[in-house]
Residue frames as qw, qx, qy, qz and C-alpha x, y, z in Angstrom:
[[0.783, 0.602, 0.033, 0.153, -55.19, 20.64, -0.54],
 [0.175, 0.851, -0.418, 0.264, -52.20, 22.73, 0.44],
 [0.571, -0.538, 0.593, -0.179, -51.35, 20.30, 3.28],
 [0.929, 0.153, 0.336, 0.033, -51.53, 17.31, 0.89],
 [0.600, 0.758, -0.147, 0.211, -49.25, 19.11, -1.59],
 [0.126, -0.797, 0.529, -0.262, -46.71, 19.89, 1.14],
 [0.786, -0.302, 0.522, -0.139, -46.85, 16.33, 2.37],
 [0.896, 0.390, 0.180, 0.111, -46.17, 14.95, -1.12],
 [0.391, 0.831, -0.290, 0.269, -43.32, 17.35, -1.69],
 [0.414, -0.679, 0.555, -0.242, -41.76, 16.37, 1.68],
 [0.899, -0.058, 0.434, -0.032, -42.03, 12.70, 0.84],
 [0.766, 0.616, -0.015, 0.183, -40.37, 13.30, -2.53],
 [0.092, 0.850, -0.441, 0.272, -37.50, 15.14, -0.88],
 [0.656, -0.476, 0.561, -0.168, -37.01, 12.33, 1.63],
 [0.920, 0.232, 0.311, 0.050, -36.99, 9.73, -1.20],
 [0.571, 0.769, -0.166, 0.235, -34.53, 11.79, -3.23],
 [0.147, -0.799, 0.521, -0.261, -32.17, 12.13, -0.28],
 [0.824, -0.268, 0.489, -0.095, -32.13, 8.37, 0.33],
 [0.068, -0.441, 0.792, 0.416, -29.67, 6.16, -1.54],
 [0.775, 0.241, -0.194, -0.551, -31.31, 4.34, -4.39],
 [0.274, -0.297, 0.912, -0.063, -31.20, 0.64, -3.53],
 [0.796, 0.294, 0.161, -0.505, -34.01, -0.45, -5.86],
 [0.648, 0.499, -0.556, -0.148, -31.48, -2.23, -8.14],
 [0.070, 0.367, -0.869, 0.324, -29.99, -4.03, -5.22],
 [0.544, 0.038, 0.620, -0.565, -33.37, -5.14, -4.00],
 [0.758, 0.396, -0.144, -0.498, -34.44, -6.27, -7.44],
 [0.953, 0.199, -0.219, 0.068, -31.69, -8.85, -7.74],
 [0.701, -0.609, 0.225, 0.295, -28.50, -9.99, -6.06],
 [0.679, -0.083, 0.380, 0.623, -25.08, -9.03, -7.44],
 [0.333, 0.854, 0.292, 0.273, -25.96, -5.58, -8.88],
 [0.517, 0.120, -0.151, 0.834, -23.25, -2.94, -9.04],
 [0.180, -0.776, -0.411, 0.444, -23.79, 0.16, -6.92],
 [0.385, 0.471, 0.301, 0.734, -24.12, 3.32, -8.99],
 [0.238, -0.904, -0.277, -0.221, -25.56, 5.78, -6.41],
 [0.423, 0.465, -0.368, 0.685, -22.96, 8.25, -5.23],
 [0.426, -0.628, 0.158, -0.631, -24.89, 9.16, -2.12],
 [0.939, -0.296, -0.161, -0.068, -24.38, 5.66, -0.62],
 [0.644, 0.360, -0.407, 0.539, -20.63, 6.39, -0.24],
 [0.205, -0.633, 0.303, -0.682, -21.48, 8.32, 2.91],
 [0.830, -0.384, 0.171, -0.367, -22.38, 5.14, 4.75],
 [0.356, -0.461, 0.812, 0.033, -20.43, 2.15, 5.89],
 [0.525, 0.259, -0.654, -0.479, -20.43, -0.48, 3.16],
 [0.155, -0.001, -0.965, 0.214, -20.76, -3.29, 5.71],
 [0.287, 0.303, 0.590, -0.692, -23.97, -1.80, 7.06],
 [0.571, 0.450, -0.114, -0.677, -25.42, -1.51, 3.55],
 [0.860, 0.080, 0.503, -0.036, -24.38, -5.06, 2.63],
 [0.602, 0.780, -0.164, -0.046, -21.88, -4.02, -0.05],
 [0.767, -0.360, 0.365, 0.386, -18.46, -5.49, -0.92],
 [0.323, 0.848, -0.310, -0.283, -15.78, -4.01, -3.16],
 [0.961, 0.205, 0.007, 0.184, -13.73, -6.28, -5.40],
 [0.535, -0.680, 0.270, 0.422, -10.01, -6.14, -4.65],
 [0.585, 0.005, 0.550, 0.597, -9.03, -6.64, -8.28],
 [0.216, 0.477, 0.508, 0.684, -11.34, -4.49, -10.39],
 [0.050, -0.108, -0.343, 0.932, -12.66, -2.13, -7.62],
 [0.386, -0.342, -0.518, -0.683, -16.27, -2.74, -8.53],
 [0.257, -0.084, 0.635, -0.724, -18.69, -2.25, -5.58],
 [0.393, -0.213, -0.812, -0.376, -21.42, -4.88, -5.39],
 [0.454, -0.221, 0.350, -0.789, -24.62, -4.67, -3.40],
 [0.873, -0.048, 0.170, -0.454, -26.64, -7.55, -1.96],
 [0.754, 0.338, -0.560, 0.059, -23.78, -10.07, -2.12],
 [0.824, -0.562, 0.073, -0.005, -22.15, -12.27, 0.47],
 [0.131, -0.776, 0.608, 0.101, -18.54, -12.59, 1.38],
 [0.529, -0.168, 0.819, 0.149, -16.98, -15.38, -0.67],
 [0.662, 0.632, 0.381, -0.133, -19.10, -14.79, -3.79],
 [0.595, 0.051, 0.416, 0.686, -17.43, -14.28, -7.14],
 [0.100, 0.584, -0.052, -0.804, -17.16, -10.91, -8.88],
 [0.683, 0.546, 0.483, -0.059, -19.19, -10.89, -12.08],
 [0.327, 0.904, -0.220, -0.168, -16.63, -8.64, -13.81],
 [0.219, 0.688, -0.692, 0.029, -13.29, -10.34, -13.09],
 [0.861, -0.057, -0.493, -0.108, -14.25, -13.56, -11.29],
 [0.254, 0.343, -0.668, 0.610, -12.27, -12.79, -8.15],
 [0.454, -0.492, -0.724, 0.165, -13.56, -13.83, -4.72],
 [0.158, -0.748, -0.066, -0.642, -15.26, -10.97, -2.87],
 [0.600, -0.307, -0.533, 0.512, -13.81, -10.28, 0.58],
 [0.193, -0.957, -0.204, -0.076, -14.55, -7.36, 2.92],
 [0.238, -0.876, 0.409, 0.091, -10.93, -7.22, 4.00],
 [0.530, 0.555, -0.640, -0.041, -7.74, -8.75, 2.68],
 [0.932, -0.273, -0.235, -0.035, -7.11, -12.29, 4.05],
 [0.709, 0.131, -0.399, 0.567, -4.43, -12.77, 6.68],
 [0.395, -0.887, -0.234, 0.054, -5.02, -9.55, 8.56],
 [0.002, 0.942, -0.305, 0.144, -2.33, -7.41, 10.10],
 [0.760, -0.471, 0.436, 0.101, -0.32, -10.36, 11.40],
 [0.822, 0.328, 0.283, 0.370, 0.91, -11.31, 7.89],
 [0.285, 0.892, -0.039, 0.349, 1.99, -7.71, 7.27],
 [0.415, -0.820, 0.376, -0.115, 3.95, -7.57, 10.54],
 [0.873, -0.172, 0.401, 0.218, 5.66, -10.92, 9.84],
 [0.687, 0.558, 0.196, 0.423, 6.80, -9.72, 6.37],
 [0.040, 0.943, -0.114, 0.311, 7.88, -6.35, 7.75],
 [0.622, -0.691, 0.368, 0.014, 9.95, -7.75, 10.63],
 [0.866, 0.044, 0.370, 0.333, 11.71, -10.14, 8.25],
 [0.502, 0.744, 0.127, 0.422, 12.43, -7.34, 5.82],
 [0.223, -0.932, 0.210, -0.193, 13.82, -5.10, 8.58],
 [0.787, -0.447, 0.390, 0.169, 16.15, -7.87, 9.72],
 [0.774, 0.250, 0.376, 0.444, 17.45, -8.45, 6.18],
 [0.246, 0.954, 0.072, 0.155, 17.82, -4.74, 5.54],
 [0.399, -0.827, 0.372, 0.137, 21.06, -4.57, 7.60],
 [0.674, -0.189, 0.603, 0.383, 22.97, -7.36, 5.80],
 [0.581, 0.665, 0.406, 0.236, 21.73, -5.99, 2.47],
 [0.130, 0.976, -0.077, 0.158, 23.58, -2.74, 3.17],
 [0.451, -0.748, 0.484, 0.053, 26.60, -4.15, 5.06],
 [0.761, -0.060, 0.595, 0.251, 27.46, -7.23, 2.98],
 [0.050, -0.386, 0.530, 0.753, 29.03, -6.86, -0.47],
 [0.702, 0.482, 0.306, -0.426, 26.59, -6.88, -3.32],
 [0.764, 0.633, -0.125, 0.029, 29.30, -7.34, -5.99],
 [0.675, -0.518, 0.400, 0.342, 32.81, -8.87, -5.96],
 [0.584, 0.788, -0.181, -0.071, 35.21, -7.75, -8.71],
 [0.789, -0.353, 0.376, 0.334, 38.32, -9.88, -9.38],
 [0.510, 0.844, -0.164, -0.032, 41.03, -8.37, -11.64],
 [0.773, 0.322, -0.338, 0.431, 44.81, -8.74, -12.20],
 [0.104, 0.558, -0.375, 0.733, 45.33, -6.25, -9.42],
 [0.043, -0.024, 0.803, -0.594, 43.29, -8.04, -6.78],
 [0.209, -0.513, -0.815, -0.172, 39.78, -8.52, -5.48],
 [0.096, -0.110, 0.195, -0.970, 37.40, -5.72, -4.50],
 [0.093, -0.508, -0.850, 0.102, 34.15, -6.07, -2.60],
 [0.088, -0.210, -0.120, -0.966, 31.52, -3.38, -3.19],
 [0.055, 0.484, 0.768, -0.415, 28.48, -2.60, -1.06],
 [0.191, 0.803, 0.520, 0.220, 25.60, -0.36, -2.08],
 [0.182, -0.964, -0.051, 0.185, 26.95, 2.70, -0.29],
 [0.501, -0.461, 0.452, 0.576, 30.55, 2.12, -1.38],
 [0.448, 0.385, 0.623, 0.512, 29.29, 2.05, -4.97],
 [0.054, 0.932, 0.345, 0.097, 27.53, 5.32, -4.45],
 [0.378, -0.824, 0.188, 0.378, 30.69, 6.90, -3.02],
 [0.585, -0.095, 0.571, 0.568, 32.75, 5.52, -5.89],
 [0.341, 0.621, 0.546, 0.448, 30.53, 7.00, -8.59],
 [0.132, -0.969, -0.194, 0.074, 30.33, 10.31, -6.70],
 [0.477, -0.656, 0.331, 0.483, 34.12, 10.63, -6.56],
 [0.501, 0.095, 0.640, 0.575, 34.37, 9.74, -10.24],
 [0.120, 0.221, -0.164, -0.954, 32.08, 12.63, -11.14],
 [0.275, -0.278, -0.790, -0.472, 29.07, 10.44, -12.04],
 [0.180, -0.018, 0.505, -0.844, 26.78, 12.39, -9.76],
 [0.666, 0.031, -0.184, -0.722, 23.54, 11.49, -11.54],
 [0.716, 0.064, -0.688, -0.097, 24.31, 7.81, -11.43],
 [0.258, 0.069, -0.745, 0.611, 25.29, 7.99, -7.79],
 [0.377, -0.007, 0.299, -0.877, 22.10, 9.82, -6.92],
 [0.744, 0.033, -0.389, -0.543, 19.93, 7.29, -8.81],
 [0.622, 0.047, -0.766, 0.157, 21.57, 4.32, -7.08],
 [0.082, 0.056, -0.628, 0.772, 21.35, 6.01, -3.66],
 [0.507, -0.006, 0.123, -0.853, 17.70, 6.89, -4.06],
 [0.781, 0.080, -0.429, -0.446, 16.56, 3.62, -5.67],
 [0.722, 0.084, -0.666, 0.168, 18.66, 1.23, -3.62],
 [0.309, -0.032, -0.633, 0.709, 18.85, 2.92, -0.20],
 [0.219, 0.014, 0.252, -0.942, 16.23, 5.61, 0.30],
 [0.620, -0.073, -0.387, -0.678, 13.25, 3.93, -1.35],
 [0.647, -0.177, -0.740, 0.057, 13.49, 0.64, 0.65],
 [0.238, -0.122, -0.594, 0.758, 14.01, 2.64, 3.84],
 [0.339, -0.023, -0.005, -0.940, 11.04, 4.86, 3.00],
 [0.663, -0.144, -0.568, -0.466, 8.82, 1.85, 2.29],
 [0.539, -0.158, -0.756, 0.337, 9.80, 0.13, 5.55],
 [0.058, -0.076, -0.415, 0.905, 9.26, 3.29, 7.59],
 [0.449, -0.045, -0.170, -0.876, 5.92, 4.06, 5.98],
 [0.671, -0.166, -0.663, -0.288, 4.60, 0.54, 6.28],
 [0.419, -0.158, -0.710, 0.543, 5.64, 0.31, 9.98],
 [0.122, 0.041, 0.227, -0.966, 3.92, 3.65, 10.63],
 [0.581, -0.086, -0.361, -0.724, 0.69, 2.58, 8.93],
 [0.644, -0.156, -0.749, 0.003, 0.69, -0.80, 10.69],
 [0.261, -0.126, -0.623, 0.726, 1.27, 0.83, 14.10],
 [0.306, 0.000, 0.065, -0.950, -1.54, 3.33, 13.52],
 [0.682, -0.138, -0.522, -0.493, -3.94, 0.49, 12.64],
 [0.559, -0.113, -0.760, 0.312, -2.73, -1.55, 15.59],
 [0.129, -0.175, -0.505, 0.835, -3.41, 1.39, 17.96],
 [0.082, 0.706, 0.697, 0.100, -6.75, 2.18, 16.21],
 [0.206, -0.444, -0.054, 0.871, -5.57, 5.71, 15.65],
 [0.377, 0.789, 0.485, -0.013, -7.65, 8.26, 13.77],
 [0.235, -0.712, 0.214, 0.626, -4.65, 10.48, 12.96],
 [0.216, 0.585, -0.462, -0.631, -4.68, 11.79, 9.34],
 [0.729, 0.190, 0.654, -0.077, -6.73, 8.93, 7.78],
 [0.643, 0.753, 0.099, -0.100, -6.82, 10.49, 4.30],
 [0.134, 0.835, -0.530, -0.062, -3.08, 11.25, 4.28],
 [0.504, -0.321, 0.802, -0.018, -2.32, 7.65, 5.37],
 [0.770, 0.420, 0.474, -0.083, -4.38, 6.34, 2.50],
 [0.481, 0.859, -0.170, -0.039, -2.46, 8.53, 0.05],
 [0.225, -0.693, 0.685, 0.003, 0.79, 7.35, 1.68],
 [0.723, -0.001, 0.690, -0.025, -0.19, 3.74, 0.95],
 [0.709, 0.677, 0.197, -0.028, -0.78, 4.59, -2.70],
 [0.161, 0.882, -0.442, -0.021, 2.69, 6.22, -2.86],
 [0.478, -0.457, 0.750, -0.032, 4.33, 3.15, -1.28],
 [0.782, 0.282, 0.554, -0.050, 2.55, 0.89, -3.70],
 [0.569, 0.821, -0.001, -0.039, 3.67, 2.98, -6.67],
 [0.074, 0.836, -0.544, 0.030, 7.40, 3.38, -5.78],
 [0.779, -0.310, 0.542, -0.043, 7.86, -0.31, -5.01],
 [0.870, 0.456, 0.168, 0.087, 8.57, -1.16, -8.65],
 [0.372, 0.847, -0.296, 0.240, 11.71, 0.99, -8.66],
 [0.568, -0.697, 0.426, -0.100, 13.49, -0.84, -5.85],
 [0.927, 0.002, 0.332, 0.176, 15.00, -3.57, -8.02],
 [0.420, 0.880, -0.222, -0.002, 17.38, -1.25, -9.87],
 [0.204, -0.710, 0.673, -0.033, 20.47, -2.40, -7.99],
 [0.747, -0.032, 0.664, -0.033, 19.60, -6.09, -8.53],
 [0.722, 0.664, 0.193, -0.024, 19.23, -5.41, -12.23],
 [0.198, 0.891, -0.409, 0.005, 22.60, -3.62, -12.46],
 [0.427, -0.505, 0.749, -0.033, 24.48, -6.46, -10.68],
 [0.798, 0.214, 0.562, -0.051, 22.77, -9.08, -12.80],
 [0.627, 0.779, 0.011, 0.009, 23.74, -7.34, -16.05],
 [0.068, 0.846, -0.526, 0.048, 27.31, -6.52, -15.08],
 [0.568, -0.378, 0.729, -0.063, 28.02, -10.00, -13.65],
 [0.813, 0.324, 0.484, 0.003, 26.74, -11.65, -16.84],
 [0.532, 0.843, -0.057, 0.048, 28.61, -9.32, -19.28],
 [0.078, 0.804, -0.561, 0.180, 31.99, -9.00, -17.56],
 [0.906, -0.253, 0.339, -0.025, 33.31, -12.57, -17.37],
 [0.598, 0.676, -0.418, 0.106, 36.93, -12.64, -18.70],
 [0.901, -0.402, -0.014, 0.162, 38.91, -15.29, -16.75],
 [0.735, -0.058, 0.023, 0.675, 42.36, -14.07, -15.79],
 [0.216, 0.377, 0.124, 0.892, 41.49, -10.43, -16.58],
 [0.295, -0.131, 0.274, -0.906, 38.24, -9.36, -14.95],
 [0.354, -0.319, -0.865, -0.154, 35.42, -11.36, -13.33],
 [0.306, -0.251, 0.244, -0.885, 32.41, -9.90, -11.56],
 [0.357, -0.268, -0.895, -0.005, 30.29, -12.04, -9.26],
 [0.466, -0.640, -0.210, -0.574, 27.19, -11.28, -7.24],
 [0.134, 0.267, -0.740, 0.602, 27.81, -11.04, -3.50],
 [0.214, -0.382, -0.873, 0.216, 25.65, -12.20, -0.60],
 [0.047, 0.353, 0.314, -0.880, 24.37, -8.67, -0.05],
 [0.331, 0.092, -0.435, -0.833, 22.46, -8.64, -3.29],
 [0.382, -0.273, -0.871, -0.145, 20.47, -11.75, -2.22],
 [0.184, -0.442, -0.629, 0.613, 19.53, -10.03, 1.02],
 [0.114, 0.295, -0.048, -0.947, 18.64, -6.83, -0.83],
 [0.372, -0.076, -0.676, -0.631, 16.42, -8.72, -3.33],
 [0.329, -0.383, -0.851, 0.148, 14.72, -10.46, -0.41],
 [0.053, -0.406, -0.386, 0.826, 14.05, -7.07, 1.25],
 [0.257, 0.147, -0.332, -0.896, 12.49, -5.75, -1.98],
 [0.412, -0.184, -0.810, -0.375, 10.26, -8.81, -2.42],
 [0.298, -0.396, -0.770, 0.402, 9.21, -8.83, 1.26],
 [0.058, 0.350, 0.216, -0.910, 8.27, -5.17, 1.23],
 [0.361, 0.034, -0.529, -0.767, 6.24, -5.69, -1.93],
 [0.431, -0.293, -0.850, -0.084, 4.41, -8.62, -0.31],
 [0.184, -0.387, -0.596, 0.679, 3.86, -6.58, 2.85],
 [0.189, 0.210, -0.088, -0.955, 2.36, -3.78, 0.79],
 [0.452, -0.095, -0.681, -0.568, 0.03, -6.21, -0.98],
 [0.416, -0.325, -0.835, 0.158, -1.03, -7.85, 2.30],
 [0.075, -0.294, -0.435, 0.848, -1.76, -4.58, 4.11],
 [0.021, 0.668, 0.677, 0.309, -5.34, -3.33, 3.83],
 [0.126, 0.162, -0.158, 0.966, -5.55, 0.45, 4.17],
 [0.481, -0.481, -0.375, -0.630, -9.28, 0.17, 4.91],
 [0.646, -0.362, -0.601, 0.302, -8.42, -1.23, 8.33],
 [0.249, -0.022, -0.266, 0.931, -7.47, 2.27, 9.35],
 [0.341, -0.245, -0.194, -0.887, -10.99, 3.53, 8.53],
 [0.584, -0.371, -0.713, -0.113, -12.62, 0.78, 10.61],
 [0.324, -0.207, -0.552, 0.740, -11.65, 2.79, 13.70],
 [0.197, -0.131, -0.069, -0.969, -14.26, 5.38, 12.72],
 [0.659, -0.269, -0.455, -0.535, -17.02, 2.85, 13.37],
 [0.426, -0.068, -0.788, 0.440, -15.88, 1.83, 16.82],
 [0.351, -0.767, -0.537, -0.019, -18.28, 2.59, 19.73],
 [0.384, -0.776, -0.165, 0.471, -17.94, 6.14, 21.01],
 [0.479, 0.088, 0.324, 0.811, -16.35, 7.62, 17.88],
 [0.119, 0.870, 0.307, -0.366, -17.11, 11.29, 17.32],
 [0.609, 0.629, 0.190, 0.444, -16.27, 13.20, 14.18],
 [0.460, -0.077, -0.124, 0.876, -13.54, 15.93, 14.39],
 [0.058, -0.175, -0.063, -0.981, -15.11, 19.20, 15.50],
 [0.423, -0.508, -0.693, -0.288, -18.29, 17.59, 16.89],
 [0.438, -0.522, -0.516, 0.520, -17.61, 18.88, 20.36],
 [0.144, -0.187, 0.023, 0.971, -17.02, 22.44, 19.13],
 [0.257, -0.268, -0.534, -0.759, -20.19, 22.39, 17.07],
 [0.484, -0.543, -0.686, 0.001, -22.18, 20.99, 20.03],
 [0.372, -0.437, -0.366, 0.733, -20.74, 23.68, 22.35],
 [0.009, 0.094, -0.195, -0.976, -21.67, 26.40, 19.83],
 [0.504, 0.365, 0.488, -0.612, -25.23, 25.04, 19.59],
 [0.461, 0.439, -0.485, -0.599, -24.88, 23.54, 16.12],
 [0.213, -0.148, 0.965, -0.051, -25.46, 19.98, 17.06],
 [0.472, 0.466, 0.696, -0.277, -29.09, 20.01, 15.92]]
């Protein structure tokens, strides 16, 4: 009797430790609600997460429709890393004319003045408008440079199948995706000033070629961010021969079993 009781208790513990997939087996397209299944690879368990509503579905096939938002279910974003690299290289090339060419041309009775992004920052700084100069410098120069550097770093790490700081790289992607909306400040300022200040013979402000290049850089970095899939970095954990950090130390200390 005692052996039967112990056997039943052991079976219950094993069943409790296993992820509950009864809902997935009962019918296709059921959302996953068991937290314990997050420890396993979703591809091995036959699960796909929706890119739009982030709902995780079990027992579905790639290409099926999400029952919440109707989007097509894909294991990874279409296009792969090649689309991200193409957008990034184009944005890097356009980043130089965006900062070297004039973004705004001002014509007055005293002559014509061409202003770049950095010359505008220097002008406002010398005029005592330090806050405005700092905002333009951060939003129009540092943020695009930060986005390009971060995206190139993440793409290189995925290309090399690196396992370096996977969690921090995922957080970095979230930051890049969040700050992207603030990169159009300079385009907005030029559009407003060129439309308001139009007095022929006195003062006329026109948008320069640099603002077109800058707007293209902003759009291309946003598209590169959307095309990049941060889950590609975690795919390196499932390559053959992968060992968790600290596994060798635990095995040497006799904790492997």
